[in-house]
PAZARO-895775 format. One record per residue: x, y, z of N, C-alpha, C in turn; residue in three letters. Coordinates in pm, whole numbers, padded with zeros to 5 digits, always signed. Layout:
N
XYZXYZXYZAla...
END
This chain:
251
-17178-09300-17078-17277-09344-17181-17199-09429-17290Unk-17251-09542-17318-17186-09634-17417-17261-09616-17554Unk-17182-09598-17656-17234-09592-17790-17201-09720-17870Unk-17283-09761-17960-17256-09870-18048-17239-09820-18188Unk-17135-09874-18255-17112-09836-18396-17123-09957-18485Unk-17233-09962-18561-17250-10073-18652-17205-10034-18797Unk-17133-10125-18858-17081-10099-18988-17136-10200-19087Unk-17194-10155-19198-17251-10245-19297-17140-10274-19404Unk-17126-10398-19438-17020-10440-19526-17075-10540-19632Unk-17001-10556-19743-17049-10661-19838-16936-10748-19889Unk-16824-10746-19819-16717-10844-19851-16618-10857-19739Unk-16536-10958-19738-16450-10987-19622-16343-10884-19599Unk-16288-10825-19705-16190-10725-19688-16245-10609-19602Unk-16369-10573-19628-16431-10466-19554-16459-10508-19405Unk-16481-10638-19387-16501-10687-19248-16379-10650-19163Unk-16259-10686-19215-16136-10658-19138-16117-10506-19121Unk-16147-10427-19223-16134-10280-19209-16234-10223-19108Unk-16356-10271-19106-16452-10224-19012-16411-10255-18870Unk-16368-10377-18844-16327-10415-18705-16202-10338-18667Unk-16105-10316-18761-15987-10240-18730-16021-10095-18690Unk-16132-10046-18747-16173-09909-18716-16244-09892-18590Unk-16287-10007-18530-16357-09998-18399-16506-10034-18404Unk-16551-10093-18517-16693-10136-18521-16726-10225-18403Unk-16846-10202-18346-16889-10290-18237-16993-10391-18283Unk-17039-10377-18403-17130-10478-18463-17118-10463-18617Unk-17140-10575-18683-17136-10575-18831-17277-10613-18884Unk-17319-10538-18988-17431-10578-19066-17375-10637-19196Unk-17403-10766-19214-17346-10838-19324-17446-10841-19445Unk-17400-10793-19560-17488-10779-19674-17413-10829-19800Unk-17493-10846-19905-17439-10839-20038-17491-10715-20106Unk-17426-10667-20211-17482-10554-20291-17523-10432-20207Unk-17427-10369-20139-17456-10252-20065-17502-10134-20157Unk-17454-10139-20284-17497-10038-20381-17648-10036-20401Unk-17708-10156-20371-17857-10167-20389-17930-10152-20257Unk-17858-10106-20150-17918-10095-20022-17899-10213-19927Unk-17825-10315-19984-17798-10433-19903-17895-10545-19928Unk-17846-10657-19971-17927-10780-19989-17867-10897-19908Unk-17933-11011-19910-17890-11124-19828-17754-11170-19872Unk-17659-11190-19774-17527-11240-19811-17536-11391-19834Unk-17439-11449-19898-17431-11592-19925-17400-11668-19797Unk-17431-11795-19797-17399-11876-19684-17249-11887-19656Unk-17173-11897-19761-17027-11898-19743-16973-11768-19679Unk-17025-11654-19719-16988-11528-19662-17026-11527-19518Unk-17148-11572-19484-17191-11577-19340-17097-11664-19264Unk-17059-11778-19316-16973-11870-19238-16835-11808-19214Unk-16780-11750-19315-16648-11683-19299-16651-11568-19209Unk-16752-11489-19216-16765-11373-19130-16778-11417-18981Unk-16857-11523-18960-16871-11574-18824-16733-11623-18772Unk-16658-11684-18858-16527-11735-18813-16423-11626-18791Unk-16430-11520-18866-16331-11419-18864-16360-11303-18767Unk-16485-11275-18744-16525-11151-18664-16511-11179-18518Unk-16465-11075-18449-16465-11079-18305-16575-10989-18242Unk-16656-10933-18329-16775-10859-18285-16904-10924-18342Unk-17017-10903-18284-17141-10961-18335-17170-10929-18482Unk-17223-11028-18554-17254-11007-18696-17403-11045-18722Unk-17471-10947-18780-17611-10961-18815-17626-10964-18965Unk-17693-11066-19017-17708-11079-19162-17837-11007-19212Unk-17820-10931-19319-17934-10876-19386-18018-10988-19451Unk-18147-10985-19428-18235-11083-19489-18327-11005-19584Unk-18284-10989-19706-18360-10916-19808-18328-10980-19944Unk-18426-11049-20002-18393-11135-20121-18382-11053-20252Unk-18418-10926-20253-18404-10851-20380-18402-10703-20352Unk-18366-10622-20453-18371-10480-20436-18512-10433-20456Unk-18534-10305-20428-18669-10249-20450-18748-10237-20317Unk-18880-10241-20326-18965-10223-20210-18960-10337-20115Unk-19042-10326-20007-19041-10432-19902-19170-10504-19895Unk-19236-10518-20015-19354-10591-20024-19322-10731-20086Unk-19355-10837-20018-19310-10968-20054-19427-11066-20063Unk-19412-11160-20155-19501-11276-20165-19461-11380-20066Unk-19550-11472-20039-19512-11578-19942-19397-11658-19985Unk-19376-11683-20113-19265-11752-20159-19131-11686-20131Unk-19135-11549-20124-19019-11472-20082-18997-11491-19932Unk-19104-11489-19856-19091-11506-19711-19030-11647-19681Unk-19081-11744-19758-19029-11879-19739-18875-11886-19761Unk-18829-11812-19864-18688-11805-19892-18613-11732-19777Unk-18675-11629-19725-18619-11556-19614-18607-11637-19485Unk-18707-11724-19466-18703-11811-19352-18584-11907-19359Unk-18560-11954-19483-18441-12046-19501-18312-11964-19481Unk-18311-11841-19524-18185-11760-19505-18164-11729-19354Unk-18272-11712-19278-18253-11696-19134-18193-11824-19075Unk-18242-11937-19116-18183-12064-19072-18033-12072-19106Unk-18004-12028-19229-17864-12032-19273-17778-11941-19187Unk-17829-11826-19146-17752-11734-19059-17727-11800-18925Unk-17822-11871-18873-17805-11941-18746-17705-12052-18765Unk-17714-12131-18867-17625-12241-18888-17482-12194-18913Unk-17470-12075-18970-17336-12018-18995-17271-11972-18867Unk-17347-11948-18762-17290-11909-18632-17299-11755-18613Unk-17390-11687-18689-17407-11546-18665-17491-11514-18545Unk-17490-11384-18504-17561-11354-18381-17701-11296-18407Unk-17734-11252-18526-17861-11197-18550-17894-11177-18698Unk-18012-11123-18723-18057-11096-18861-18118-10956-18863Unk-18136-10905-18984-18191-10776-19014-18305-10790-19107Unk-18429-10755-19061-18546-10785-19141-18634-10657-19161Unk-18733-10665-19246-18822-10560-19268-18921-10591-19379Unk-19054-10590-19346-19155-10615-19448-19267-10521-19429Unk-19330-10474-19540-19439-10376-19536-19556-10425-19617Unk-19673-10363-19585-19791-10377-19667-19786-10262-19775Unk-19867-10276-19877-19877-10168-19977-19919-10036-19918Unk-19983-10036-19806-20029-09912-19741-19925-09848-19648Unk-19804-09916-19635-19696-09860-19560-19698-09899-19416Unk-19764-10006-19378-19758-10060-19242-19668-10180-19236Unk-19611-10205-19121-19539-10337-19107-19636-10452-19128Unk-19596-10545-19218-19680-10661-19248-19665-10755-19126Unk-19759-10748-19034-19744-10822-18904-19733-10969-18924Unk-19814-11029-19010-19817-11170-19029-19686-11221-19082Unk-19635-11152-19189-19502-11193-19241-19391-11167-19145Unk-19394-11050-19082-19289-11011-18989-19278-11110-18874Unk-19397-11158-18826-19404-11257-18713-19336-11386-18757Unk-19365-11428-18879-19302-11551-18928-19149-11541-18922Unk-19095-11427-18969-18952-11408-18970-18899-11398-18827Unk-18966-11317-18745-18921-11296-18609-18925-11428-18527Unk-19032-11502-18546-19040-11630-18472-18930-11721-18509Unk-18896-11726-18641-18790-11817-18691-18656-11767-18627Unk-18631-11638-18621-18509-11587-18565-18500-11620-18416Unk-18613-11598-18346-18614-11627-18200-18591-11771-18175Unk-18647-11857-18254-18634-12006-18241-18489-12048-18244Unk-18404-11970-18312-18262-12003-18324-18176-11917-18233Unk-18243-11837-18148-18169-11756-18056-18099-11635-18116Unk-18149-11590-18232-18093-11480-18302-18145-11345-18258Unk-18073-11239-18252-18119-11112-18229-18178-11054-18357Unk-18254-10945-18347-18318-10889-18465-18316-10737-18469Unk-18271-10689-18583-18278-10546-18617-18389-10531-18722Unk-18477-10430-18704-18573-10394-18802-18511-10286-18886Unk-18494-10305-19020-18420-10212-19098-18498-10091-19150Unk-18441-10023-19250-18498-09895-19291-18627-09905-19367Unk-18688-10018-19373-18825-10026-19422-18915-09927-19347Unk-18876-09905-19220-18959-09810-19137-18958-09673-19204Unk-18855-09641-19279-18853-09508-19338-18947-09493-19453Unk-19011-09601-19497-19124-09599-19593-19259-09625-19532Unk-19261-09620-19397-19390-09648-19327-19471-09522-19318Unk-19598-09536-19305-19697-09423-19298-19718-09376-19159Unk-19680-09456-19056-19702-09421-18918-19586-09477-18833Unk-19480-09397-18811-19363-09453-18743-19390-09493-18597Unk-19485-09429-18536-19517-09472-18395-19575-09612-18395Unk-19669-09636-18488-19723-09774-18496-19619-09870-18533Unk-19531-09834-18622-19417-09922-18663-19324-09956-18547Unk-19297-09855-18464-19213-09876-18345-19284-09977-18253Unk-19415-09955-18231-19494-10042-18148-19488-10188-18194Unk-19508-10208-18325-19503-10342-18381-19370-10404-18374Unk-19260-10330-18405-19127-10386-18398-19089-10423-18255Unk-19132-10346-18160-19110-10380-18017-19185-10505-17978Unk-19313-10518-18026-19390-10637-17997-19332-10758-18060Unk-19271-10748-18172-19205-10856-18243-19077-10904-18168Unk-19031-10830-18081-18907-10865-18008-18780-10820-18074Unk-18794-10717-18164-18669-10659-18226-18595-10588-18119Unk-18465-10582-18138-18374-10513-18042-18361-10365-18076Unk-18363-10341-18206-18343-10202-18252-18407-10181-18387Unk-18418-10054-18423-18472-10013-18552-18364-09922-18619Unk-18323-09956-18741-18234-09873-18818-18319-09770-18897Unk-18287-09645-18884-18368-09545-18950-18290-09413-18980Unk-18334-09345-19079-18278-09212-19108-18373-09106-19059Unk-18474-09140-18982-18574-09049-18944-18672-09011-19055Unk-18697-09110-19143-18794-09099-19256-18745-08996-19358Unk-18612-08968-19361-18559-08869-19449-18452-08928-19536Unk-18399-08849-19631-18295-08899-19722-18165-08929-19641Unk-18142-08859-19535-18023-08882-19455-18050-08839-19309Unk-17962-08877-19215-17983-08851-19075-17993-08704-19038Unk-17917-08625-19108-17922-08477-19082-18059-08420-19111Unk-18118-08460-19223-18248-08409-19255-18357-08474-19164Unk-18328-08594-19109-18426-08661-19030-18412-08643-18884Unk-18331-08545-18838-18292-08531-18698-18412-08511-18606Unk-18507-08429-18654-18624-08400-18568-18711-08526-18546Unk-18729-08601-18648-18810-08723-18637-18734-08833-18556Unk-18603-08836-18577-18521-08931-18499-18541-08900-18347Unk-18543-08779-18310-18563-08744-18171-18700-08788-18120Unk-18802-08766-18205-18936-08810-18173-18940-08965-18157Unk-18869-09034-18247-18867-09179-18239-18802-09225-18108Unk-18689-09167-18074-18618-09203-17950-18708-09180-17828Unk-18779-09067-17823-18865-09035-17718-18979-09133-17704Unk-19038-09165-17825-19154-09259-17828-19110-09395-17793Unk-19000-09445-17842-18958-09581-17814-18923-09604-17670Unk-18869-09505-17605-18834-09520-17466-18734-09633-17450Unk-18759-09717-17345-18672-09828-17322-18720-09957-17390Unk-18824-09949-17468-18880-10068-17531-18787-10126-17645Unk-18729-10035-17721-18651-10076-17835-18554-09956-17867Unk-18434-09997-17915-18337-09890-17945-18358-09836-18087Unk-18332-09705-18107-18335-09646-18235-18189-09621-18279Unk-18150-09674-18393-18022-09664-18447-18025-09576-18571Unk-17942-09472-18571-17940-09369-18677-17844-09411-18788Unk-17889-09406-18911-17804-09439-19021-17850-09383-19150Unk-17759-09362-19243-17777-09300-19375-17717-09159-19377Unk-17603-09149-19431-17532-09027-19436-17465-08990-19308Unk-17435-09086-19220-17376-09054-19092-17221-09056-19109Unk-17155-08955-19059-17011-08943-19064-16951-08895-18936Unk-16819-08888-18934-16750-08834-18811-16787-08685-18798Unk-16818-08615-18904-16851-08475-18897-16987-08443-18835Unk-17078-08539-18842-17213-08509-18793-17261-08604-18682Unk-17178-08704-18648-17228-08802-18549-17250-08747-18415Unk-17167-08650-18368-17189-08588-18235-17319-08509-18241Unk-17343-08433-18344-17463-08353-18361-17582-08441-18358Unk-17577-08551-18431-17695-08642-18443-17723-08701-18304Unk-17619-08747-18236-17645-08810-18108-17690-08710-18004Unk-17632-08594-17997-17671-08496-17901-17811-08443-17924Unk-17846-08433-18053-17977-08373-18087-18093-08472-18072Unk-18065-08600-18080-18174-08702-18085-18171-08793-17964Unk-18063-08816-17900-18055-08912-17792-18021-09052-17837Unk-17993-09075-17967-17957-09209-18013-17823-09253-17957Unk-17814-09375-17927-17689-09433-17871-17629-09537-17961Unk-17693-09563-18073-17645-09656-18170-17647-09591-18309Unk-17535-09607-18379-17522-09547-18514-17477-09651-18611Unk-17503-09618-18739-17482-09716-18848-17420-09643-18966Unk-17319-09701-19025-17258-09640-19144-17179-09751-19223Unk-17142-09713-19343-17063-09803-19427-16910-09760-19427Unk-16889-09631-19407-16757-09580-19412-16693-09607-19546Unk-16770-09596-19650-16729-09644-19785-16618-09559-19843Unk-16536-09633-19918-16429-09577-19996-16410-09673-20116Unk-16302-09655-20190-16266-09746-20295-16117-09766-20295Unk-16078-09875-20362-15937-09898-20389-15926-09950-20532Unk-15813-09934-20597-15802-09984-20742-15790-10135-20736Unk-15833-10193-20850-15823-10334-20866-15675-10377-20876Unk-15646-10499-20840-15512-10554-20854-15488-10615-20991Unk-15595-10612-21073-15584-10671-21205-15487-10594-21293Unk-15387-10666-21349-15288-10606-21436-15333-10594-21577Unk-15417-10685-21623-15474-10679-21755-15615-10630-21747Unk-15639-10506-21790-15769-10443-21773-15820-10405-21909Unk-15955-10424-21926-16021-10385-22046-16145-10304-22021Unk-16150-10187-22079-16266-10103-22066-16381-10149-22160Unk-16357-10242-22245-16454-10288-22341-16550-10396-22285Unk-16508-10460-22178-16585-10569-22120-16638-10528-21984Unk-16771-10534-21965-16835-10496-21842-16904-10618-21782Unk-16897-10634-21652-16957-10746-21580-17098-10719-21547Unk-17141-10593-21558-17278-10552-21524-17313-10423-21588Unk-17364-10327-21517-17402-10198-21565-17279-10127-21628Unk-17310-10057-21735-17205-09989-21811-17144-09872-21735Unk-17216-09819-21633-17161-09711-21557-17087-09745-21435Unk-17065-09881-21417-16988-09926-21299-16847-09962-21345Unk-16747-09907-21269-16608-09939-21299-16567-10071-21232Unk-16551-10173-21313-16513-10304-21253-16373-10310-21195Unk-16293-10202-21216-16156-10200-21171-16142-10105-21054Unk-16251-10072-20993-16251-09990-20871-16333-10067-20767Unk-16274-10108-20658-16329-10192-20560-16385-10114-20442Unk-16517-10122-20419-16571-10059-20296-16520-10119-20171Unk-16486-10041-20075-16430-10102-19953-16459-10006-19834Unk-16473-10063-19716-16485-09985-19594-16353-09922-19565Unk-16356-09795-19526-16231-09728-19487-16220-09726-19334Unk-16121-09798-19278-16111-09810-19134-16092-09676-19069Unk-16025-09585-19142-16003-09449-19084-16137-09377-19065Unk-16231-09392-19158-16365-09331-19139-16437-09387-19018Unk-16427-09515-19002-16494-09580-18886-16425-09533-18755Unk-16294-09530-18754-16223-09486-18636-16252-09344-18602Unk-16271-09257-18704-16304-09117-18674-16440-09100-18611Unk-16539-09186-18650-16668-09184-18584-16654-09232-18438Unk-16577-09340-18418-16555-09391-18285-16492-09292-18194Unk-16392-09216-18248-16323-09113-18175-16420-08994-18139Unk-16501-08958-18236-16597-08851-18209-16697-08885-18100Unk-16733-09018-18094-16823-09062-17988-16753-09072-17855Unk-16626-09107-17852-16549-09111-17727-16538-08975-17670Unk-16512-08874-17758-16505-08735-17713-16642-08687-17658Unk-16749-08735-17719-16882-08694-17672-16905-08752-17533Unk-16857-08870-17511-16873-08938-17378-16797-08858-17272Unk-16681-08807-17309-16597-08731-17214-16662-08601-17177Unk
END
């Protein structure tokens, strides 16, 4: 049985760490602290040039909910074109109605644009805010998405394990269910054995100190509770530990 390990990153240093740890696919984002937003075109281009595994770009223009105006969708369409021109392999999308259904008209616009450029599609954790996950799976499959990233409608994959299994059973061979949110080397075997998922997603997040020699606590680049001299980074050892746990599961 083959497992896929997708790692979400938001800068190039983490790209190298994720691949060194054994990632089989990259989700390229900006602002992982906000759940992941659309990466810049330059970031996409560099990732495409440097990565030896497939790279999928998050297409999400802002933080918050997944309800968008047409002007937002128009921007997302341009971002999908940018991902294609950058040489990436796919995109990650998700749009909802206020009632918690996949917004089919908007989702079709995005999916059609991706398909027109030969890009693969992941439907992201917007499904975890949906009111009917079976209907959402049906719609995502009809849109031609390859997989759905989900925590099983819960705060993390351990709490969502029962729903994850239901999702896997309901999706069948139509679309893959990828488990993510709180996934680690300590629980990945349990999650996969309990649910049947064969694709997992994590950030493997850690931090490193800034290389800045002159540091000032008086000047903040953003929120006052964020340490500008502590750099978030993917830990290759955490990714490798997940890969090892899955290898042992296969054996």
